[in-house]
PDB file of N, CA, C and O in Angstrom, chain B, residues numbered from 101:
ATOM      1  N   MET B 101       0.815  -1.175   0.000  1.00  0.00           N
ATOM      2  CA  MET B 101       0.000   0.000   0.000  1.00  0.00           C
ATOM      3  C   MET B 101       0.873   1.260   0.000  1.00  0.00           C
ATOM      4  O   MET B 101       0.555   2.238  -0.676  1.00  0.00           O
ATOM      5  N   GLN B 102       1.958   1.233   0.748  1.00  0.00           N
ATOM      6  CA  GLN B 102       2.839   2.397   0.792  1.00  0.00           C
ATOM      7  C   GLN B 102       3.479   2.653  -0.572  1.00  0.00           C
ATOM      8  O   GLN B 102       3.664   3.803  -0.968  1.00  0.00           O
ATOM      9  N   ASP B 103       3.815   1.580  -1.285  1.00  0.00           N
ATOM     10  CA  ASP B 103       4.393   1.745  -2.624  1.00  0.00           C
ATOM     11  C   ASP B 103       3.403   2.415  -3.563  1.00  0.00           C
ATOM     12  O   ASP B 103       3.774   3.295  -4.340  1.00  0.00           O
ATOM     13  N   ILE B 104       2.154   2.001  -3.491  1.00  0.00           N
ATOM     14  CA  ILE B 104       1.124   2.615  -4.339  1.00  0.00           C
ATOM     15  C   ILE B 104       0.912   4.073  -3.945  1.00  0.00           C
ATOM     16  O   ILE B 104       0.791   4.942  -4.808  1.00  0.00           O
ATOM     17  N   ASP B 105       0.867   4.340  -2.643  1.00  0.00           N
ATOM     18  CA  ASP B 105       0.705   5.719  -2.175  1.00  0.00           C
ATOM     19  C   ASP B 105       1.794   6.636  -2.725  1.00  0.00           C
ATOM     20  O   ASP B 105       1.522   7.786  -3.071  1.00  0.00           O
ATOM     21  N   LYS B 106       3.009   6.138  -2.805  1.00  0.00           N
ATOM     22  CA  LYS B 106       4.114   6.941  -3.328  1.00  0.00           C
ATOM     23  C   LYS B 106       3.948   7.255  -4.813  1.00  0.00           C
ATOM     24  O   LYS B 106       4.424   8.287  -5.285  1.00  0.00           O
ATOM     25  N   GLU B 107       3.283   6.380  -5.542  1.00  0.00           N
ATOM     26  CA  GLU B 107       3.118   6.546  -6.989  1.00  0.00           C
ATOM     27  C   GLU B 107       1.894   7.381  -7.360  1.00  0.00           C
ATOM     28  O   GLU B 107       1.813   7.883  -8.481  1.00  0.00           O
ATOM     29  N   LEU B 108       0.953   7.536  -6.453  1.00  0.00           N
ATOM     30  CA  LEU B 108      -0.274   8.269  -6.778  1.00  0.00           C
ATOM     31  C   LEU B 108      -0.036   9.687  -7.295  1.00  0.00           C
ATOM     32  O   LEU B 108      -0.707  10.088  -8.246  1.00  0.00           O
ATOM     33  N   PRO B 109       0.882  10.467  -6.721  1.00  0.00           N
ATOM     34  CA  PRO B 109       1.113  11.806  -7.271  1.00  0.00           C
ATOM     35  C   PRO B 109       1.561  11.777  -8.738  1.00  0.00           C
ATOM     36  O   PRO B 109       1.181  12.651  -9.517  1.00  0.00           O
ATOM     37  N   LYS B 110       2.355  10.790  -9.113  1.00  0.00           N
ATOM     38  CA  LYS B 110       2.774  10.673 -10.512  1.00  0.00           C
ATOM     39  C   LYS B 110       1.572  10.402 -11.410  1.00  0.00           C
ATOM     40  O   LYS B 110       1.430  11.011 -12.471  1.00  0.00           O
ATOM     41  N   LEU B 111       0.721   9.496 -10.985  1.00  0.00           N
ATOM     42  CA  LEU B 111      -0.494   9.187 -11.747  1.00  0.00           C
ATOM     43  C   LEU B 111      -1.378  10.425 -11.854  1.00  0.00           C
ATOM     44  O   LEU B 111      -1.878  10.749 -12.931  1.00  0.00           O
ATOM     45  N   TYR B 112      -1.566  11.106 -10.742  1.00  0.00           N
ATOM     46  CA  TYR B 112      -2.410  12.299 -10.730  1.00  0.00           C
ATOM     47  C   TYR B 112      -1.871  13.374 -11.671  1.00  0.00           C
ATOM     48  O   TYR B 112      -2.646  14.042 -12.356  1.00  0.00           O
ATOM     49  N   ASP B 113      -0.568  13.543 -11.708  1.00  0.00           N
ATOM     50  CA  ASP B 113       0.043  14.553 -12.576  1.00  0.00           C
ATOM     51  C   ASP B 113      -0.178  14.255 -14.064  1.00  0.00           C
ATOM     52  O   ASP B 113      -0.113  15.164 -14.891  1.00  0.00           O
ATOM     53  N   MET B 114      -0.432  13.012 -14.401  1.00  0.00           N
ATOM     54  CA  MET B 114      -0.680  12.646 -15.799  1.00  0.00           C
ATOM     55  C   MET B 114      -2.102  12.958 -16.244  1.00  0.00           C
ATOM     56  O   MET B 114      -2.396  12.923 -17.439  1.00  0.00           O
ATOM     57  N   LEU B 115      -2.985  13.262 -15.303  1.00  0.00           N
ATOM     58  CA  LEU B 115      -4.380  13.545 -15.641  1.00  0.00           C
ATOM     59  C   LEU B 115      -4.532  14.948 -16.200  1.00  0.00           C
ATOM     60  O   LEU B 115      -3.752  15.844 -15.877  1.00  0.00           O
ATOM     61  N   ASN B 116      -5.535  15.132 -17.033  1.00  0.00           N
ATOM     62  CA  ASN B 116      -5.927  16.450 -17.526  1.00  0.00           C
ATOM     63  C   ASN B 116      -7.082  16.956 -16.673  1.00  0.00           C
ATOM     64  O   ASN B 116      -7.783  16.162 -16.045  1.00  0.00           O
ATOM     65  N   ASP B 117      -7.289  18.276 -16.644  1.00  0.00           N
ATOM     66  CA  ASP B 117      -8.444  18.815 -15.935  1.00  0.00           C
ATOM     67  C   ASP B 117      -9.713  18.147 -16.458  1.00  0.00           C
ATOM     68  O   ASP B 117      -9.904  18.004 -17.665  1.00  0.00           O
ATOM     69  N   GLY B 118     -10.562  17.749 -15.542  1.00  0.00           N
ATOM     70  CA  GLY B 118     -11.816  17.099 -15.902  1.00  0.00           C
ATOM     71  C   GLY B 118     -11.731  15.583 -15.940  1.00  0.00           C
ATOM     72  O   GLY B 118     -12.761  14.911 -16.003  1.00  0.00           O
ATOM     73  N   ASP B 119     -10.521  15.028 -15.904  1.00  0.00           N
ATOM     74  CA  ASP B 119     -10.376  13.569 -15.887  1.00  0.00           C
ATOM     75  C   ASP B 119     -10.843  13.014 -14.551  1.00  0.00           C
ATOM     76  O   ASP B 119     -10.567  13.583 -13.495  1.00  0.00           O
ATOM     77  N   LEU B 120     -11.551  11.900 -14.614  1.00  0.00           N
ATOM     78  CA  LEU B 120     -12.038  11.196 -13.435  1.00  0.00           C
ATOM     79  C   LEU B 120     -11.118  10.029 -13.137  1.00  0.00           C
ATOM     80  O   LEU B 120     -10.748   9.274 -14.036  1.00  0.00           O
ATOM     81  N   ILE B 121     -10.756   9.884 -11.892  1.00  0.00           N
ATOM     82  CA  ILE B 121      -9.985   8.713 -11.481  1.00  0.00           C
ATOM     83  C   ILE B 121     -10.694   8.086 -10.287  1.00  0.00           C
ATOM     84  O   ILE B 121     -11.091   8.773  -9.346  1.00  0.00           O
ATOM     85  N   ILE B 122     -10.842   6.764 -10.348  1.00  0.00           N
ATOM     86  CA  ILE B 122     -11.449   6.002  -9.263  1.00  0.00           C
ATOM     87  C   ILE B 122     -10.492   4.866  -8.920  1.00  0.00           C
ATOM     88  O   ILE B 122     -10.076   4.102  -9.791  1.00  0.00           O
ATOM     89  N   ILE B 123     -10.156   4.771  -7.663  1.00  0.00           N
ATOM     90  CA  ILE B 123      -9.263   3.718  -7.187  1.00  0.00           C
ATOM     91  C   ILE B 123     -10.024   2.921  -6.131  1.00  0.00           C
ATOM     92  O   ILE B 123     -10.591   3.483  -5.194  1.00  0.00           O
ATOM     93  N   SER B 124     -10.025   1.623  -6.300  1.00  0.00           N
ATOM     94  CA  SER B 124     -10.744   0.770  -5.373  1.00  0.00           C
ATOM     95  C   SER B 124     -10.066  -0.587  -5.298  1.00  0.00           C
ATOM     96  O   SER B 124      -8.947  -0.764  -5.780  1.00  0.00           O
ATOM     97  N   ALA B 125     -10.739  -1.523  -4.701  1.00  0.00           N
ATOM     98  CA  ALA B 125     -10.251  -2.901  -4.592  1.00  0.00           C
ATOM     99  C   ALA B 125     -11.378  -3.825  -5.031  1.00  0.00           C
ATOM    100  O   ALA B 125     -12.540  -3.421  -5.079  1.00  0.00           O
ATOM    101  N   ASP B 126     -11.033  -5.051  -5.348  1.00  0.00           N
ATOM    102  CA  ASP B 126     -12.077  -5.983  -5.756  1.00  0.00           C
ATOM    103  C   ASP B 126     -12.695  -6.707  -4.564  1.00  0.00           C
ATOM    104  O   ASP B 126     -13.682  -7.426  -4.719  1.00  0.00           O
ATOM    105  N   HIS B 127     -12.129  -6.525  -3.391  1.00  0.00           N
ATOM    106  CA  HIS B 127     -12.688  -7.087  -2.173  1.00  0.00           C
ATOM    107  C   HIS B 127     -12.027  -6.421  -0.975  1.00  0.00           C
ATOM    108  O   HIS B 127     -10.977  -5.790  -1.093  1.00  0.00           O
ATOM    109  N   GLY B 128     -12.657  -6.573   0.164  1.00  0.00           N
ATOM    110  CA  GLY B 128     -12.093  -6.010   1.380  1.00  0.00           C
ATOM    111  C   GLY B 128     -11.453  -7.082   2.237  1.00  0.00           C
ATOM    112  O   GLY B 128     -11.919  -8.220   2.277  1.00  0.00           O
ATOM    113  N   CYS B 129     -10.402  -6.718   2.912  1.00  0.00           N
ATOM    114  CA  CYS B 129      -9.745  -7.626   3.844  1.00  0.00           C
ATOM    115  C   CYS B 129      -9.530  -6.913   5.174  1.00  0.00           C
ATOM    116  O   CYS B 129      -9.058  -5.777   5.222  1.00  0.00           O
ATOM    117  N   ASP B 130      -9.881  -7.592   6.228  1.00  0.00           N
ATOM    118  CA  ASP B 130      -9.672  -7.060   7.565  1.00  0.00           C
ATOM    119  C   ASP B 130      -8.198  -7.217   7.919  1.00  0.00           C
ATOM    120  O   ASP B 130      -7.719  -8.347   8.020  1.00  0.00           O
ATOM    121  N   PRO B 131      -7.461  -6.123   8.111  1.00  0.00           N
ATOM    122  CA  PRO B 131      -6.026  -6.229   8.393  1.00  0.00           C
ATOM    123  C   PRO B 131      -5.723  -6.912   9.726  1.00  0.00           C
ATOM    124  O   PRO B 131      -4.588  -7.331   9.954  1.00  0.00           O
ATOM    125  N   THR B 132      -6.715  -7.031  10.607  1.00  0.00           N
ATOM    126  CA  THR B 132      -6.475  -7.688  11.890  1.00  0.00           C
ATOM    127  C   THR B 132      -6.727  -9.188  11.826  1.00  0.00           C
ATOM    128  O   THR B 132      -6.455  -9.908  12.786  1.00  0.00           O
ATOM    129  N   HIS B 133      -7.245  -9.657  10.699  1.00  0.00           N
ATOM    130  CA  HIS B 133      -7.538 -11.085  10.530  1.00  0.00           C
ATOM    131  C   HIS B 133      -6.310 -11.794   9.979  1.00  0.00           C
ATOM    132  O   HIS B 133      -5.631 -11.266   9.098  1.00  0.00           O
ATOM    133  N   HIS B 134      -6.023 -12.974  10.485  1.00  0.00           N
ATOM    134  CA  HIS B 134      -4.895 -13.743   9.953  1.00  0.00           C
ATOM    135  C   HIS B 134      -5.294 -14.352   8.606  1.00  0.00           C
ATOM    136  O   HIS B 134      -6.454 -14.716   8.411  1.00  0.00           O
ATOM    137  N   GLY B 135      -4.363 -14.461   7.700  1.00  0.00           N
ATOM    138  CA  GLY B 135      -4.654 -15.036   6.392  1.00  0.00           C
ATOM    139  C   GLY B 135      -5.031 -13.980   5.375  1.00  0.00           C
ATOM    140  O   GLY B 135      -5.006 -12.783   5.660  1.00  0.00           O
ATOM    141  N   THR B 136      -5.382 -14.441   4.184  1.00  0.00           N
ATOM    142  CA  THR B 136      -5.687 -13.517   3.083  1.00  0.00           C
ATOM    143  C   THR B 136      -7.093 -13.701   2.529  1.00  0.00           C
ATOM    144  O   THR B 136      -7.403 -13.187   1.454  1.00  0.00           O
ATOM    145  N   ASP B 137      -7.945 -14.423   3.244  1.00  0.00           N
ATOM    146  CA  ASP B 137      -9.313 -14.615   2.766  1.00  0.00           C
ATOM    147  C   ASP B 137     -10.070 -13.295   2.754  1.00  0.00           C
ATOM    148  O   ASP B 137      -9.752 -12.371   3.502  1.00  0.00           O
ATOM    149  N   HIS B 138     -11.068 -13.227   1.898  1.00  0.00           N
ATOM    150  CA  HIS B 138     -11.912 -12.037   1.862  1.00  0.00           C
ATOM    151  C   HIS B 138     -12.690 -11.978   3.167  1.00  0.00           C
ATOM    152  O   HIS B 138     -13.456 -12.890   3.478  1.00  0.00           O
ATOM    153  N   THR B 139     -12.500 -10.922   3.922  1.00  0.00           N
ATOM    154  CA  THR B 139     -13.076 -10.849   5.258  1.00  0.00           C
ATOM    155  C   THR B 139     -14.019  -9.660   5.454  1.00  0.00           C
ATOM    156  O   THR B 139     -14.599  -9.497   6.528  1.00  0.00           O
ATOM    157  N   ARG B 140     -14.170  -8.847   4.440  1.00  0.00           N
ATOM    158  CA  ARG B 140     -15.087  -7.701   4.559  1.00  0.00           C
ATOM    159  C   ARG B 140     -15.967  -7.621   3.338  1.00  0.00           C
ATOM    160  O   ARG B 140     -15.566  -7.995   2.236  1.00  0.00           O
ATOM    161  N   GLU B 141     -17.155  -7.136   3.543  1.00  0.00           N
ATOM    162  CA  GLU B 141     -18.084  -6.973   2.432  1.00  0.00           C
ATOM    163  C   GLU B 141     -17.899  -5.640   1.719  1.00  0.00           C
ATOM    164  O   GLU B 141     -18.371  -5.466   0.596  1.00  0.00           O
ATOM    165  N   TYR B 142     -17.224  -4.710   2.355  1.00  0.00           N
ATOM    166  CA  TYR B 142     -17.062  -3.375   1.803  1.00  0.00           C
ATOM    167  C   TYR B 142     -15.632  -3.161   1.313  1.00  0.00           C
ATOM    168  O   TYR B 142     -14.688  -3.769   1.817  1.00  0.00           O
ATOM    169  N   VAL B 143     -15.496  -2.290   0.325  1.00  0.00           N
ATOM    170  CA  VAL B 143     -14.171  -1.968  -0.201  1.00  0.00           C
ATOM    171  C   VAL B 143     -13.965  -0.457  -0.131  1.00  0.00           C
ATOM    172  O   VAL B 143     -14.933   0.302  -0.187  1.00  0.00           O
ATOM    173  N   PRO B 144     -12.728  -0.019  -0.010  1.00  0.00           N
ATOM    174  CA  PRO B 144     -12.467   1.416  -0.040  1.00  0.00           C
ATOM    175  C   PRO B 144     -12.619   1.945  -1.466  1.00  0.00           C
ATOM    176  O   PRO B 144     -12.323   1.245  -2.433  1.00  0.00           O
ATOM    177  N   VAL B 145     -13.079   3.172  -1.580  1.00  0.00           N
ATOM    178  CA  VAL B 145     -13.193   3.834  -2.883  1.00  0.00           C
ATOM    179  C   VAL B 145     -12.638   5.245  -2.744  1.00  0.00           C
ATOM    180  O   VAL B 145     -13.108   6.027  -1.917  1.00  0.00           O
ATOM    181  N   LEU B 146     -11.652   5.558  -3.544  1.00  0.00           N
ATOM    182  CA  LEU B 146     -11.124   6.914  -3.639  1.00  0.00           C
ATOM    183  C   LEU B 146     -11.443   7.417  -5.033  1.00  0.00           C
ATOM    184  O   LEU B 146     -11.183   6.719  -6.013  1.00  0.00           O
ATOM    185  N   ALA B 147     -11.995   8.603  -5.139  1.00  0.00           N
ATOM    186  CA  ALA B 147     -12.368   9.139  -6.449  1.00  0.00           C
ATOM    187  C   ALA B 147     -12.201  10.646  -6.455  1.00  0.00           C
ATOM    188  O   ALA B 147     -12.434  11.319  -5.451  1.00  0.00           O
ATOM    189  N   THR B 148     -11.789  11.166  -7.613  1.00  0.00           N
ATOM    190  CA  THR B 148     -11.683  12.614  -7.768  1.00  0.00           C
ATOM    191  C   THR B 148     -11.760  12.972  -9.244  1.00  0.00           C
ATOM    192  O   THR B 148     -11.501  12.145 -10.119  1.00  0.00           O
ATOM    193  N   ILE B 149     -12.115  14.200  -9.494  1.00  0.00           N
ATOM    194  CA  ILE B 149     -12.070  14.776 -10.837  1.00  0.00           C
ATOM    195  C   ILE B 149     -11.015  15.871 -10.780  1.00  0.00           C
ATOM    196  O   ILE B 149     -11.119  16.807  -9.988  1.00  0.00           O
ATOM    197  N   LYS B 150     -10.003  15.746 -11.625  1.00  0.00           N
ATOM    198  CA  LYS B 150      -8.921  16.733 -11.576  1.00  0.00           C
ATOM    199  C   LYS B 150      -9.473  18.125 -11.890  1.00  0.00           C
ATOM    200  O   LYS B 150     -10.213  18.321 -12.854  1.00  0.00           O
ATOM    201  N   GLY B 151      -9.096  19.062 -11.062  1.00  0.00           N
ATOM    202  CA  GLY B 151      -9.563  20.433 -11.212  1.00  0.00           C
ATOM    203  C   GLY B 151     -10.798  20.727 -10.379  1.00  0.00           C
ATOM    204  O   GLY B 151     -11.191  21.886 -10.247  1.00  0.00           O
ATOM    205  N   LYS B 152     -11.412  19.705  -9.819  1.00  0.00           N
ATOM    206  CA  LYS B 152     -12.595  19.878  -8.968  1.00  0.00           C
ATOM    207  C   LYS B 152     -12.390  19.151  -7.647  1.00  0.00           C
ATOM    208  O   LYS B 152     -13.333  18.615  -7.064  1.00  0.00           O
ATOM    209  N   GLU B 153     -11.154  19.141  -7.190  1.00  0.00           N
ATOM    210  CA  GLU B 153     -10.829  18.400  -5.984  1.00  0.00           C
ATOM    211  C   GLU B 153     -11.556  18.984  -4.781  1.00  0.00           C
ATOM    212  O   GLU B 153     -11.512  20.186  -4.520  1.00  0.00           O
ATOM    213  N   LYS B 154     -12.208  18.114  -4.076  1.00  0.00           N
ATOM    214  CA  LYS B 154     -12.834  18.490  -2.825  1.00  0.00           C
ATOM    215  C   LYS B 154     -12.994  17.224  -2.010  1.00  0.00           C
ATOM    216  O   LYS B 154     -13.060  16.126  -2.562  1.00  0.00           O
ATOM    217  N   LEU B 155     -13.055  17.373  -0.714  1.00  0.00           N
ATOM    218  CA  LEU B 155     -13.246  16.215   0.144  1.00  0.00           C
ATOM    219  C   LEU B 155     -14.728  15.925   0.267  1.00  0.00           C
ATOM    220  O   LEU B 155     -15.510  16.780   0.683  1.00  0.00           O
ATOM    221  N   VAL B 156     -15.104  14.715  -0.097  1.00  0.00           N
ATOM    222  CA  VAL B 156     -16.495  14.292  -0.027  1.00  0.00           C
ATOM    223  C   VAL B 156     -16.527  12.902   0.589  1.00  0.00           C
ATOM    224  O   VAL B 156     -15.803  12.004   0.158  1.00  0.00           O
ATOM    225  N   ASN B 157     -17.351  12.734   1.578  1.00  0.00           N
ATOM    226  CA  ASN B 157     -17.553  11.407   2.134  1.00  0.00           C
ATOM    227  C   ASN B 157     -18.664  10.746   1.324  1.00  0.00           C
ATOM    228  O   ASN B 157     -19.824  11.150   1.405  1.00  0.00           O
ATOM    229  N   LEU B 158     -18.304   9.732   0.546  1.00  0.00           N
ATOM    230  CA  LEU B 158     -19.285   9.032  -0.275  1.00  0.00           C
ATOM    231  C   LEU B 158     -20.131   8.063   0.540  1.00  0.00           C
ATOM    232  O   LEU B 158     -21.062   7.450   0.018  1.00  0.00           O
ATOM    233  N   GLY B 159     -19.809   7.930   1.798  1.00  0.00           N
ATOM    234  CA  GLY B 159     -20.572   7.064   2.681  1.00  0.00           C
ATOM    235  C   GLY B 159     -20.414   5.595   2.321  1.00  0.00           C
ATOM    236  O   GLY B 159     -19.551   5.220   1.527  1.00  0.00           O
ATOM    237  N   ILE B 160     -21.249   4.789   2.909  1.00  0.00           N
ATOM    238  CA  ILE B 160     -21.274   3.361   2.585  1.00  0.00           C
ATOM    239  C   ILE B 160     -22.237   3.193   1.428  1.00  0.00           C
ATOM    240  O   ILE B 160     -23.430   3.465   1.558  1.00  0.00           O
ATOM    241  N   ARG B 161     -21.729   2.754   0.319  1.00  0.00           N
ATOM    242  CA  ARG B 161     -22.535   2.582  -0.892  1.00  0.00           C
ATOM    243  C   ARG B 161     -23.342   1.298  -0.770  1.00  0.00           C
ATOM    244  O   ARG B 161     -22.934   0.366  -0.078  1.00  0.00           O
ATOM    245  N   SER B 162     -24.473   1.250  -1.433  1.00  0.00           N
ATOM    246  CA  SER B 162     -25.313   0.051  -1.344  1.00  0.00           C
ATOM    247  C   SER B 162     -24.820  -1.070  -2.251  1.00  0.00           C
ATOM    248  O   SER B 162     -25.192  -2.229  -2.069  1.00  0.00           O
ATOM    249  N   THR B 163     -23.982  -0.726  -3.229  1.00  0.00           N
ATOM    250  CA  THR B 163     -23.478  -1.739  -4.135  1.00  0.00           C
ATOM    251  C   THR B 163     -22.168  -1.289  -4.770  1.00  0.00           C
ATOM    252  O   THR B 163     -21.938  -0.099  -4.984  1.00  0.00           O
ATOM    253  N   PHE B 164     -21.320  -2.263  -5.065  1.00  0.00           N
ATOM    254  CA  PHE B 164     -20.075  -2.003  -5.782  1.00  0.00           C
ATOM    255  C   PHE B 164     -20.377  -1.443  -7.170  1.00  0.00           C
ATOM    256  O   PHE B 164     -19.527  -0.786  -7.772  1.00  0.00           O
ATOM    257  N   SER B 165     -21.578  -1.698  -7.679  1.00  0.00           N
ATOM    258  CA  SER B 165     -21.989  -1.237  -9.006  1.00  0.00           C
ATOM    259  C   SER B 165     -22.121   0.281  -9.081  1.00  0.00           C
ATOM    260  O   SER B 165     -22.242   0.834 -10.175  1.00  0.00           O
ATOM    261  N   ASP B 166     -22.100   0.958  -7.942  1.00  0.00           N
ATOM    262  CA  ASP B 166     -22.135   2.428  -7.969  1.00  0.00           C
ATOM    263  C   ASP B 166     -20.930   2.980  -8.741  1.00  0.00           C
ATOM    264  O   ASP B 166     -21.019   4.045  -9.352  1.00  0.00           O
ATOM    265  N   ILE B 167     -19.820   2.262  -8.713  1.00  0.00           N
ATOM    266  CA  ILE B 167     -18.655   2.688  -9.494  1.00  0.00           C
ATOM    267  C   ILE B 167     -18.980   2.612 -10.978  1.00  0.00           C
ATOM    268  O   ILE B 167     -18.666   3.534 -11.730  1.00  0.00           O
ATOM    269  N   ALA B 168     -19.606   1.526 -11.403  1.00  0.00           N
ATOM    270  CA  ALA B 168     -19.995   1.375 -12.814  1.00  0.00           C
ATOM    271  C   ALA B 168     -20.995   2.450 -13.220  1.00  0.00           C
ATOM    272  O   ALA B 168     -20.904   3.003 -14.317  1.00  0.00           O
ATOM    273  N   ALA B 169     -21.944   2.747 -12.344  1.00  0.00           N
ATOM    274  CA  ALA B 169     -22.935   3.788 -12.639  1.00  0.00           C
ATOM    275  C   ALA B 169     -22.262   5.151 -12.766  1.00  0.00           C
ATOM    276  O   ALA B 169     -22.652   5.956 -13.613  1.00  0.00           O
ATOM    277  N   THR B 170     -21.257   5.418 -11.936  1.00  0.00           N
ATOM    278  CA  THR B 170     -20.525   6.686 -11.996  1.00  0.00           C
ATOM    279  C   THR B 170     -19.746   6.794 -13.303  1.00  0.00           C
ATOM    280  O   THR B 170     -19.757   7.842 -13.950  1.00  0.00           O
ATOM    281  N   LEU B 171     -19.075   5.725 -13.689  1.00  0.00           N
ATOM    282  CA  LEU B 171     -18.343   5.724 -14.961  1.00  0.00           C
ATOM    283  C   LEU B 171     -19.295   5.882 -16.142  1.00  0.00           C
ATOM    284  O   LEU B 171     -18.989   6.600 -17.094  1.00  0.00           O
ATOM    285  N   ALA B 172     -20.436   5.222 -16.086  1.00  0.00           N
ATOM    286  CA  ALA B 172     -21.420   5.334 -17.172  1.00  0.00           C
ATOM    287  C   ALA B 172     -21.893   6.781 -17.302  1.00  0.00           C
ATOM    288  O   ALA B 172     -21.978   7.307 -18.412  1.00  0.00           O
ATOM    289  N   GLU B 173     -22.198   7.420 -16.189  1.00  0.00           N
ATOM    290  CA  GLU B 173     -22.634   8.819 -16.250  1.00  0.00           C
ATOM    291  C   GLU B 173     -21.513   9.713 -16.779  1.00  0.00           C
ATOM    292  O   GLU B 173     -21.766  10.597 -17.597  1.00  0.00           O
ATOM    293  N   TYR B 174     -20.298   9.499 -16.330  1.00  0.00           N
ATOM    294  CA  TYR B 174     -19.154  10.293 -16.781  1.00  0.00           C
ATOM    295  C   TYR B 174     -18.976  10.196 -18.299  1.00  0.00           C
ATOM    296  O   TYR B 174     -18.668  11.188 -18.960  1.00  0.00           O
ATOM    297  N   PHE B 175     -19.172   8.991 -18.845  1.00  0.00           N
ATOM    298  CA  PHE B 175     -18.998   8.776 -20.278  1.00  0.00           C
ATOM    299  C   PHE B 175     -20.306   8.896 -21.064  1.00  0.00           C
ATOM    300  O   PHE B 175     -20.375   8.486 -22.223  1.00  0.00           O
ATOM    301  N   ASN B 176     -21.344   9.459 -20.432  1.00  0.00           N
ATOM    302  CA  ASN B 176     -22.643   9.687 -21.075  1.00  0.00           C
ATOM    303  C   ASN B 176     -23.242   8.403 -21.643  1.00  0.00           C
ATOM    304  O   ASN B 176     -23.759   8.393 -22.760  1.00  0.00           O
ATOM    305  N   ILE B 177     -23.172   7.341 -20.881  1.00  0.00           N
ATOM    306  CA  ILE B 177     -23.787   6.067 -21.237  1.00  0.00           C
ATOM    307  C   ILE B 177     -25.057   5.942 -20.402  1.00  0.00           C
ATOM    308  O   ILE B 177     -25.027   6.170 -19.193  1.00  0.00           O
ATOM    309  N   ASP B 178     -26.160   5.585 -21.029  1.00  0.00           N
ATOM    310  CA  ASP B 178     -27.445   5.547 -20.335  1.00  0.00           C
ATOM    311  C   ASP B 178     -27.537   4.494 -19.236  1.00  0.00           C
ATOM    312  O   ASP B 178     -28.187   4.731 -18.218  1.00  0.00           O
ATOM    313  N   GLU B 179     -26.911   3.353 -19.415  1.00  0.00           N
ATOM    314  CA  GLU B 179     -27.002   2.256 -18.437  1.00  0.00           C
ATOM    315  C   GLU B 179     -26.518   2.704 -17.057  1.00  0.00           C
ATOM    316  O   GLU B 179     -25.483   3.360 -16.939  1.00  0.00           O
ATOM    317  N   ARG B 180     -27.268   2.348 -16.020  1.00  0.00           N
ATOM    318  CA  ARG B 180     -26.860   2.687 -14.649  1.00  0.00           C
ATOM    319  C   ARG B 180     -26.699   1.440 -13.778  1.00  0.00           C
ATOM    320  O   ARG B 180     -26.448   1.561 -12.579  1.00  0.00           O
ATOM    321  N   PHE B 181     -26.837   0.259 -14.350  1.00  0.00           N
ATOM    322  CA  PHE B 181     -26.538  -0.990 -13.658  1.00  0.00           C
ATOM    323  C   PHE B 181     -27.332  -1.174 -12.370  1.00  0.00           C
ATOM    324  O   PHE B 181     -26.880  -1.837 -11.437  1.00  0.00           O
ATOM    325  N   ASN B 182     -28.512  -0.582 -12.332  1.00  0.00           N
ATOM    326  CA  ASN B 182     -29.358  -0.687 -11.143  1.00  0.00           C
ATOM    327  C   ASN B 182     -28.621  -0.161  -9.904  1.00  0.00           C
ATOM    328  O   ASN B 182     -28.762  -0.699  -8.806  1.00  0.00           O
ATOM    329  N   ALA B 183     -27.843   0.890 -10.103  1.00  0.00           N
ATOM    330  CA  ALA B 183     -27.006   1.446  -9.044  1.00  0.00           C
ATOM    331  C   ALA B 183     -27.101   2.972  -9.071  1.00  0.00           C
ATOM    332  O   ALA B 183     -27.794   3.544  -9.912  1.00  0.00           O
ATOM    333  N   SER B 184     -26.404   3.619  -8.148  1.00  0.00           N
ATOM    334  CA  SER B 184     -26.436   5.080  -8.029  1.00  0.00           C
ATOM    335  C   SER B 184     -25.057   5.681  -8.299  1.00  0.00           C
ATOM    336  O   SER B 184     -24.071   5.333  -7.648  1.00  0.00           O
ATOM    337  N   SER B 185     -25.013   6.574  -9.256  1.00  0.00           N
ATOM    338  CA  SER B 185     -23.783   7.290  -9.574  1.00  0.00           C
ATOM    339  C   SER B 185     -23.454   8.279  -8.458  1.00  0.00           C
ATOM    340  O   SER B 185     -24.359   8.860  -7.859  1.00  0.00           O
ATOM    341  N   PHE B 186     -22.179   8.473  -8.176  1.00  0.00           N
ATOM    342  CA  PHE B 186     -21.760   9.509  -7.236  1.00  0.00           C
ATOM    343  C   PHE B 186     -20.997  10.632  -7.952  1.00  0.00           C
ATOM    344  O   PHE B 186     -20.263  11.390  -7.317  1.00  0.00           O
ATOM    345  N   LEU B 187     -21.173  10.735  -9.276  1.00  0.00           N
ATOM    346  CA  LEU B 187     -20.467  11.737 -10.057  1.00  0.00           C
ATOM    347  C   LEU B 187     -20.813  13.162  -9.608  1.00  0.00           C
ATOM    348  O   LEU B 187     -19.917  13.995  -9.467  1.00  0.00           O
ATOM    349  N   LYS B 188     -22.074  13.444  -9.387  1.00  0.00           N
ATOM    350  CA  LYS B 188     -22.471  14.800  -9.003  1.00  0.00           C
ATOM    351  C   LYS B 188     -21.863  15.195  -7.650  1.00  0.00           C
ATOM    352  O   LYS B 188     -21.567  16.369  -7.425  1.00  0.00           O
ATOM    353  N   GLU B 189     -21.681  14.242  -6.770  1.00  0.00           N
ATOM    354  CA  GLU B 189     -21.047  14.536  -5.482  1.00  0.00           C
ATOM    355  C   GLU B 189     -19.584  14.948  -5.689  1.00  0.00           C
ATOM    356  O   GLU B 189     -19.070  15.799  -4.964  1.00  0.00           O
ATOM    357  N   LEU B 190     -18.923  14.351  -6.666  1.00  0.00           N
ATOM    358  CA  LEU B 190     -17.535  14.700  -6.956  1.00  0.00           C
ATOM    359  C   LEU B 190     -17.419  16.053  -7.660  1.00  0.00           C
ATOM    360  O   LEU B 190     -16.448  16.788  -7.475  1.00  0.00           O
ATOM    361  N   GLU B 191     -18.425  16.360  -8.466  1.00  0.00           N
ATOM    362  CA  GLU B 191     -18.392  17.621  -9.236  1.00  0.00           C
ATOM    363  C   GLU B 191     -18.695  18.828  -8.358  1.00  0.00           C
ATOM    364  O   GLU B 191     -18.337  19.960  -8.681  1.00  0.00           O
ATOM    365  N   GLY B 192     -19.358  18.560  -7.246  1.00  0.00           N
ATOM    366  CA  GLY B 192     -19.607  19.622  -6.277  1.00  0.00           C
ATOM    367  C   GLY B 192     -20.764  20.470  -6.612  1.00  0.00           C
ATOM    368  O   GLY B 192     -21.080  21.403  -5.874  1.00  0.00           O
TER     369      GLY B 192
END
């Protein structure tokens, strides 16, 4: 995780104003649990639009598909995957 954290500024610098970046995981793991089994139902989600940076608590989402709905809205695709986009929260 620390290695990825060190690289994030480089990735961010490659973005253009208005670019959306979403970073997440495919599953959650409890760091206090021994082993590597999937131990949490929730995953972290970090998202921002370059040039519109603001701190927003996206809360606990009802589905992982909210990421797909957000990407669909960003790219003007009608499908919302039976989920809720959080794009407007990022745009402020």
